[in-house]
N, C-alpha and C positions, 0 to 999 in steps of 0.2 A: 753566732758563729760557734763552731765546734773546736774546742781546744783539747787535744788529747795529751796525756802524760804517761810515760812508762816509768815506774818507780824501780830504778835499778838497785839490786841488793848490794850490800857492802860487806867486805871481809874484815872491816875494822871492828874488832870485838871489844875494844876498850871503852867504847862509848856506853853511857848509861842509858839504855832504852832508846837507841836512835829512832825507832819507830815513833815514839812519843814526840820527839823533836820534829820529825817530818809531818806528823799530823798537825801540829801547831802551825808549822810553816805553810802547809797547804790551806789551812783554815784562814790564815791572815791573807794569803795571796788571793784566795777566792773572794774574800770581802773587798779587796782593792780592785779586783777584776769586775766585780759586780755580776759574776756568774760562776757556775761550778766548773771544775776541771773534770775531764772524763778519763778515768783510770783504765788503761787498756794494755794489752800485750804489744810487743814491737810490730808484729805483722798486721795489727789493727790500726796502727797510727796513720797509715796511708789514707784512710777514710776521713781523717780530721782536717779542718782548715789549717790548723797549725799543730805539728807533732813536736812534743817536748820529751826529753829524757832527763829524769831527775837523778842527779848524782848524789846519793845520800851521804857518801863519806869516802875516805881513803880506802885503797885496796879494791876499788870497784873496776879498775882498768881492765883486768882480765875478763871479768864478767861482761864488760862492754864489748870487747872484741868478739865474744861468742855471739852476741846479738846483732853486731853491725851488719852482716849480710841481709838481715831482715828490715833494715832501715833504708828508706828511699830518700833521695834528695839531700838538702842541707840538714845538718844535725844541730839542734838547739839544745844546749846543755843547761838545765835549771839547777842552780846551786844555792847553798846556804853559806853563812859565815862561820860554821862550825863543822867539827868532825872530819876536818881535812877534805871537805867537799870541793872547795875551790882548787886545792892542790891537785886532786885527781882530775878535775875538769881541765886544768892546764895541760896535763899530760895527754889526755884524750884528744883535745883539740889540736895539739901539736902533731899527734899521730895522724889524725884525719888530714890535716893540711899536707903532711909529707906524702900521703898516699892519694892526693888529688881530690879529696873530698872537702866540701865547704861546711862551715858551721859557725857557731857563735856561742859564747858563754853569757848566760843571763844571770847577772849578779848585782846585788845592791839592796836598797830598801825595797819593801814590798810594793810601794807606790811606783818607784822607778821601774822595777821589773814588770809590774802590771801594765804600765804604760807602753813599754817595749813590746810586750806580748800582744797587746791589742793592736798595735801598729802592724806587727808581723802577721797577725791573724788576718787583718784586712788585705795585706799584700798577697799572702798565699791563698786566701779564700778567693780573691779576684783571679788569680792564675788558675785555680781549680775550676772556677766557673767558666772560664774561657776555653779550657781544654775540652774538645768535643763539641763546642758550640758552633753554629752555622751562621755565616754572613752571606747575604745574597746580593748579587749585582744584576739589576734589570737593565740589560743593554751594556755596551762597552763604555769605557770612560769617554767623556766629551773630548773632541778632537784636540782641544787646546791643552789638555792635561798630559803633556808629553813626558813629564817626569813622575807621574803618579801610578804607574803600572806596578803590579806585584806578581811574584812567582808563587802560585798556590802551594807547591810542594814545600818551598822554603817557609812559608807562613805556617803550614801545618806542622812542620818539623820543630819550629821554634816555639810556637804558642799553643799548638793543638787545635787552632781554629780551622774549620773547614769552609772553603769558599764555594758558593753555588752560583752557577750562571743561569740566568732566566732570560728568555728571549723578549724583545720588545713586542713581538707578535702575540705572545701569550698575555702580556700586560695589556695590550690594546683590546684583546678579546674580553678581558676582565672589565675594563672600563666600559665597554659597550654593553655590559649588563645593567648599567645605570642603577647599581645597588650599593647600599652600605648599611651597616647595623648601627642604629642610633645609640649614642651614649652621652655622658655629661659634656664631653668636649665637642661633639658635633652639635649638641643643643646650644652650647655656648657660642659657637660660630654662627649658628642661625639667628640667635638673639641679637647679633650685631646689625642685622637688617641691612647688610651691605650687598648690593647687587645680587639679588636672589638667584638669578640665572648662573652667574659666575660662582657663587658659593656652592650651589647644588652640583655644578660640574666638578668643583674641587673636592666635594665629598664623594662623588663617584670615583675619582682617582684614589682617594683615601680608601674607600671600600675595596678597590681592586688591589691596592698594595697590602691591605690587611689580610685579604684572602690568600695572597701569594705567601705572605709571611707564615700564616697558619699551615698552608699546604706543604711548604718546605721546612717547617720547624725552625724559622730564622730568629736569631737574637737581634739581627739588625739587617737593614737593606739600604742600598744606594741606587739611585735612578738616573739614567741618562735623560734628565728631565727636559732639556731644550728640544728634544724630538717631539714633545707634546705640543709645542707652539704651532707648527703648521697643520697638524692633524686634528688635535682635540681643541685647539684654540683656547687652551688653558695651561695652568702650571701646577706643579706638585707642592708648591710652597706650604699651603694650608695642610695638605695631606701629611707632609713630613712633620709639620708642627704638632699635629695630633698624635701621630705615631710616637714621636719622642716623648710627649706628655704621658703616653700609656706605658712607657718603659721599653719600647722597641727603638733601638738606635736607627736613625733614618737620616741619610745624607744626600747631598746634591751631586749632580753631574757625573754619576758613575764612578766617583772617586773612592776606590776601595782602600787606599792608604789612609785616607781621613776616616773612613768608617771603622777601620781597625783601631785607629787612635781614639775615636769616640767610644768604642766598646771598652777599651782599656781604661780610659778616664772614668766612664760611667760605672763600670763594675768596681773600680777601685774606690770611688768616692761616694757612690750612691746618689749623686747629684745630677741634675739636668746639664746637658752639654750643648753649647752653642758652637756650630760649625760656621766659620766666617772667613771673609777675605781680608788680609792685611791690605788696606787701601791707601794709607798715607803714614809717612814717618816724619817725626820731628826729632832729629838726631841730637840737637842741642838740649832739648827738654826730656830726652829719653822717653818719648811718647809714640804711640801707634794708634791709628784709627782702624777699627775692625768692623766690618759691615756684612750683612747678608739679608736675604728677603725671607728667611724662615728661621725659627728658633722654637724650642719646646714651649708650648703654650703656657705652662705654669712657671716658666722662668722669669719673665718680666713682672714688674709691679703692675703694669697696665700695658695695653696695646690697642692699636686701631688697625682696621683693614685698609689696604690700598692695593695697587696693582704691582705686579712683578716689575722690577726696575728696568731691565733691558728691553722687555717686550711691550710693557704697558698693558699686559693681559692678566687674566686670572686674579687670584686673591693672595696677597702677601701680607706679612705681619710687620708692622712698624711698632717695635717694642720699646718700652722705657725700663731699662734694667737698673736696679738699685746701685748707686755709687758705693764703693767700698772694695775690700780685698777681693782678688780674683787670681786665677791661675791660667796662664797661656801655655798650651802644650801641643806637641806633635811628635809622632814616632814614625820611623820607617816601618814598612809592612813586615819586614823580617826582624824587627827589633834591633838592627845593627846600629842605629843612631836614634837619639831622642833629644828633644828640647823641652824644658820646663822652667817657667819663670814666674815668680810671684809678682803681682802687680796690683794697681789700684784703678778701678773704674772711676774716672774723674767726672765724666759727664756723658749724657746722651746727646747726639747731634741730629740735626735735621737738614742735611746737605742734599739738594736735589740731584747732585751728580754722582751719588753713591747708592748702593743697595739700601733697603728700607730701614732695617734696624742698625743703628750706628752707635758705637761706643768709643770714647777716647780713653785709652789706658796708659798709665804711667808705669814704666818698667824700670825700677831703680838700677838694675844691673846693666842697663843700656839696650840698644836695639841693633847692635852690630851683627848679631846672628842673622838677621833678616837680609842684610846687604852682602854678607860674606858666605854663609853656608846654610841657607834655608832648606827645610825638608819639604819642598813643594810649595804650592800656593796656600791652600786652605789650612787654617789652624783652628784649635779647639779651645773654648773658654768655659770654665765653671767658676762659680762663686766661691770665695774663701781661698786661703793659701793651702794648697794640697801638694806642694813640691816635695815635702819630706816623704810622703807616701809614694809618690811617683818615682823618686830616686831609689827608694828601697825596692820597688817593683823591679826596676831594671838592674839593680845591684845583684839580685839573686837569679 
């Protein structure tokens, strides 16, 4: 990640060599960060994942105002415990807030400040990576997703994401080519020796989607997958699993709201994301069962192949995900609402009445959200507690 800093000059002439103090401060901070800071001018900070302004001492407020028009977005003020650096930063932040600008003072031990910088760099790096990225929808959302539509203009205005519509006709034409480029994941699928005909058909679907992603420059894609059942006599479960493993966010049922959530969670955490159905709640135990027929191939500890739950066709993944900490997440397509909860995967289930990969998750904060104000059906899961990063993402 690229962390930029503008070293603001100070009018405080009483300090003994303030430059020497700042050099020592930057050296210690870079050691705590584990990477160098990039010193640049105010107009160059926009190209960094996180822009910082170093307030070297008192009397710098006027100099800051001169540079403020060149600073975009929130202003993060990096301070020391000497030379009236903190005092000047308090005055500057108060000015920013009075004039409708957001910001934060970064102050404390080098270790504490470094941890905060790295978290903010993740957040703003994710936001930068989403701005201008493209998400594709192959076909319209499935008919039952009545609450999962999005307004492309609102999405672009808020997040910078561009939504691309791709017709089912074009998708079908690509499937009819019966082609895919082999890779480690396709070889892994073939090594399972599961229904060679169905596996090959699933790989044709994968090849079709991969070519569409390359053609349209997509960061992610969602598919009206149930339309494949009567025509292709197959499903996209395996195709989506491979795409997700390759780092292309891939979701089911044409659900663009969930695909946007997948992209947010994935870019923010760098982890595989499982898109799933909330299938059962245990209110007394604060537990939820989440299930779906596809997940990133590299996410479970192990998996077997079986059929798609609703149709009995195609190739679906029955994965065994490691018990332990996880995060359950969903956001509205325009970022107006979001839900993020830390939980624990308690066990994997084998219930014949649910989709193939099934996890029971305990949410200490309770499950009332799901019965009172859910953001649609599908939700997203990644391993580890990533709620702090998610909350920071939406805070800014």
